[in-house]
C-alpha positions, 0 to 999 in steps of 0.5 A, spaced: 500 500 500 505 504 500 506 504 493 499 507 492 502 513 497 508 514 493 505 514 486 500 519 488 505 523 491 510 523 485 504 524 480 502 530 484 509 533 484 510 531 477 504 534 474 504 540 478 511 541 475 508 541 468 503 546 470 509 551 473 513 550 467 508 554 463 509 552 456 503 551 452 495 552 455 494 545 452 499 541 456 498 546 462 490 544 462 492 536 461 498 537 467 492 541 471 487 535 470 492 530 472 495 534 478 488 534 481 487 527 480 493 525 483 491 530 489 485 527 490 488 520 490 493 523 496 487 526 500 483 519 499 489 516 501 490 520 508 482 519 509 479 525 506 474 522 501 469 527 502 474 533 501 477 529 495 470 529 492 469 536 493 475 538 490 474 534 484 467 536 483 468 544 484 475 545 482 474 541 475 467 542 474 468 550 475 475 552 473 477 547 468 471 549 463 474 556 464 481 553 462 478 549 456 474 555 453 480 560 454 485 554 451 480 554 445 480 561 443 488 561 443 488 556 438 496 555 436 498 551 430 504 548 433 504 548 441 510 548 444 512 542 448 516 540 454 521 537 449 524 544 447 530 547 451 526 552 454 521 547 457 527 542 459 530 548 463 524 550 466 523 542 468 530 542 471 529 548 475 523 546 478 525 539 480 532 542 483 527 546 487 523 540 489 529 536 491 532 542 495 526 543 499 525 536 500 532 536 504 533 543 507 526 544 508 523 538 511 523 541 518 517 545 515 512 540 514 512 537 521 505 540 522 501 537 517 495 534 519 493 527 518 486 526 517 486 519 517 486 519 524 479 523 525 476 520 519 476 512 520 480 507 524 482 503 517 489 503 515 491 504 508 486 505 502 480 502 503 473 501 498 469 506 503 472 510 508 468 512 514 467 520 512 461 522 516 464 528 519 467 530 513 462 536 512 463 539 518 470 538 519 471 541 512 466 547 513 469 548 520 476 548 518 476 551 511 471 556 512 476 562 510 479 557 505 472 557 502 471 565 502 478 566 499 477 560 493 470 563 492 473 570 491 479 567 487 474 564 482 470 570 481 476 574 480 479 569 475 472 569 471 473 576 470 480 576 468 478 571 463 472 575 460 476 581 460 482 578 456 478 574 451 474 581 450 480 585 449 484 580 445 478 578 440 473 584 441 468 580 444 464 574 441 463 577 434 470 577 430 472 577 423 475 570 421 
């Protein structure tokens, strides 16, 4: 079962490096989607299946639609991939940063909350987690995060709408 934990954690770091490299919107959306799936796997592994479901439904349902629409408006005939030198240098820098933070900053991560202790008494990844207190815990400990995320989503929506309107002069454009 430790292989699942390593796979989800490695996948999360790998796909977030893909998002941070910022090469092309197409690959950024794919990396964001796979990073969210890996993050949901980490949350399920730690016992927070409700939080994983909320992340998957709200984040991927709301934000990924905006990213998909904005990516279709930015149609590139030859999107830049990770194989060019700029992408390789970005990925190498982020991997180096992760390794340095892993060895130097390991004392910073000692306060991570293990939700599995509060959620269930089963170790490892099981079929159904006892997550009946997930709703109250999520709203109690995450109320500020909910407010910040809501304002961030609203701001992102306005930014995307302004960028699209300024770039193509609204919905009607000359083809």
